[in-house]
C-alpha positions as CSV (number, residue, x, y, z in Angstrom):
1,X,-23.1,-32.7,-72.6
2,X,-22.9,-31.4,-69.6
3,X,-22.0,-35.0,-68.3
4,X,-18.9,-36.2,-70.5
5,X,-17.5,-32.2,-69.5
6,X,-17.5,-33.1,-66.1
7,X,-16.1,-36.5,-67.1
8,X,-13.5,-35.2,-68.8
9,X,-12.4,-32.3,-66.1
10,X,-12.4,-35.4,-63.8
11,X,-10.2,-37.3,-65.7
12,X,-8.0,-34.1,-66.7
13,X,-7.5,-33.5,-63.0
14,X,-6.8,-37.0,-61.8
15,X,-4.9,-38.5,-64.9
16,X,-6.9,-40.9,-66.1
17,X,-9.4,-42.0,-69.2
18,X,-12.9,-43.3,-68.8
19,X,-13.1,-46.6,-70.5
20,X,-14.8,-47.2,-73.9
21,X,-16.6,-49.7,-72.0
22,X,-20.4,-48.5,-71.0
23,X,-20.2,-50.6,-67.8
24,X,-16.5,-49.5,-66.7
25,X,-17.0,-45.7,-67.3
26,X,-19.6,-46.1,-65.4
27,X,-18.1,-47.4,-62.8
28,X,-15.5,-44.7,-62.8
29,X,-17.9,-42.2,-62.7
30,X,-19.7,-42.8,-59.9
31,X,-16.2,-43.4,-58.0
32,X,-15.3,-39.9,-58.9
33,X,-18.6,-38.6,-57.8
34,X,-19.0,-40.6,-54.3
35,X,-15.2,-41.2,-53.6
36,X,-16.3,-39.4,-50.0
37,X,-18.2,-42.2,-49.8
38,X,-17.6,-45.9,-48.0
39,X,-17.2,-47.9,-51.5
40,X,-16.6,-51.0,-50.7
41,X,-16.2,-53.8,-54.0
42,X,-19.7,-55.5,-52.5
43,X,-21.4,-52.3,-52.3
44,X,-20.8,-51.5,-55.6
45,X,-21.0,-54.6,-57.2
46,X,-24.9,-54.2,-55.1
47,X,-24.9,-50.3,-56.8
48,X,-25.0,-51.4,-60.5
49,X,-26.6,-54.8,-60.2
50,X,-23.0,-57.4,-61.1
51,X,-21.2,-60.0,-60.2
52,X,-18.1,-58.2,-57.5
53,X,-15.8,-60.8,-58.9
54,X,-17.0,-59.9,-62.7
55,X,-16.9,-56.1,-62.2
56,X,-13.1,-56.7,-61.3
57,X,-11.8,-58.3,-63.2
58,X,-13.9,-56.1,-66.2
59,X,-12.6,-53.2,-64.4
60,X,-8.9,-55.0,-64.5
61,X,-9.0,-55.7,-68.5
62,X,-10.6,-51.8,-69.2
63,X,-8.3,-50.6,-67.2
64,X,-5.4,-52.0,-66.4
65,X,-5.5,-51.5,-62.7
66,X,-8.0,-53.0,-59.6
67,X,-11.3,-51.4,-58.7
68,X,-9.5,-50.7,-55.7
69,X,-6.2,-49.1,-56.8
70,X,-8.6,-47.1,-58.9
71,X,-11.1,-45.5,-55.5
72,X,-7.7,-45.3,-53.7
73,X,-5.3,-42.8,-56.6
74,X,-9.1,-40.9,-57.2
75,X,-8.9,-40.3,-53.2
76,X,-5.0,-39.4,-53.2
77,X,-5.9,-37.4,-56.6
78,X,-8.6,-34.8,-54.3
79,X,-6.1,-35.3,-51.5
80,X,-3.4,-33.6,-52.8
81,X,-6.1,-31.0,-54.5
82,X,-7.8,-29.6,-51.2
83,X,-3.9,-30.1,-49.1
84,X,-2.8,-27.9,-51.7
85,X,-5.2,-25.5,-52.0
86,X,-7.0,-25.5,-48.8
87,X,-5.5,-24.8,-44.9
88,X,-8.1,-27.7,-43.7
89,X,-6.1,-30.6,-41.0
90,X,-4.7,-33.2,-42.4
91,X,-7.2,-35.3,-40.4
92,X,-10.2,-32.7,-41.6
93,X,-8.5,-34.0,-45.7
94,X,-8.6,-37.9,-44.9
95,X,-12.0,-37.5,-43.4
96,X,-13.1,-35.8,-46.8
97,X,-12.2,-37.9,-49.1
98,X,-12.8,-41.1,-47.0
99,X,-10.5,-41.9,-45.1
100,X,-11.5,-41.9,-41.3
101,X,-8.0,-43.4,-40.1
102,X,-5.9,-40.1,-40.5
103,X,-3.0,-42.4,-40.4
104,X,-3.8,-45.1,-42.5
105,X,-4.6,-42.2,-45.4
106,X,-1.2,-40.8,-44.5
107,X,0.3,-44.1,-45.6
108,X,-1.5,-44.3,-48.6
109,X,-0.5,-39.9,-49.5
110,X,2.8,-41.1,-48.7
111,X,2.9,-44.2,-50.5
112,X,1.5,-42.2,-53.4
113,X,3.3,-39.0,-53.6
114,X,6.6,-40.4,-51.6
115,X,5.7,-37.1,-48.8
116,X,4.3,-36.6,-46.1
117,X,0.6,-34.9,-46.7
118,X,2.3,-32.2,-44.1
119,X,5.1,-32.2,-46.3
120,X,3.8,-32.2,-49.8
121,X,1.8,-29.1,-48.5
122,X,5.1,-27.3,-47.4
123,X,6.1,-28.2,-50.9
124,X,3.3,-27.0,-53.3
125,X,2.8,-23.5,-50.8
């Protein structure tokens, strides 16, 4: 029951629904819990004892987006919340959501939200 409540909160926060299949929902749940860590397709496939191609195909078929896109989506949602709710620097937020390169993070953030992280923060305050 606690897992279901936590999943509902996370899916509402990031605007997605957990998949019906156990495999894909387990992947989603793991990504939501561990988005700060380095997440590669190879590492995820090894963790879940899956063939990487099968894992990516199953995820895309169930969710309508790639696994990498989902990871980026979760990280950008968490970054947006951190930018709006804290005074942490963009570098600190980038690091907190799993990006060592703040310039790369800023490009991804601007692609997702149409604003730079600093502009997004100013707009939300």
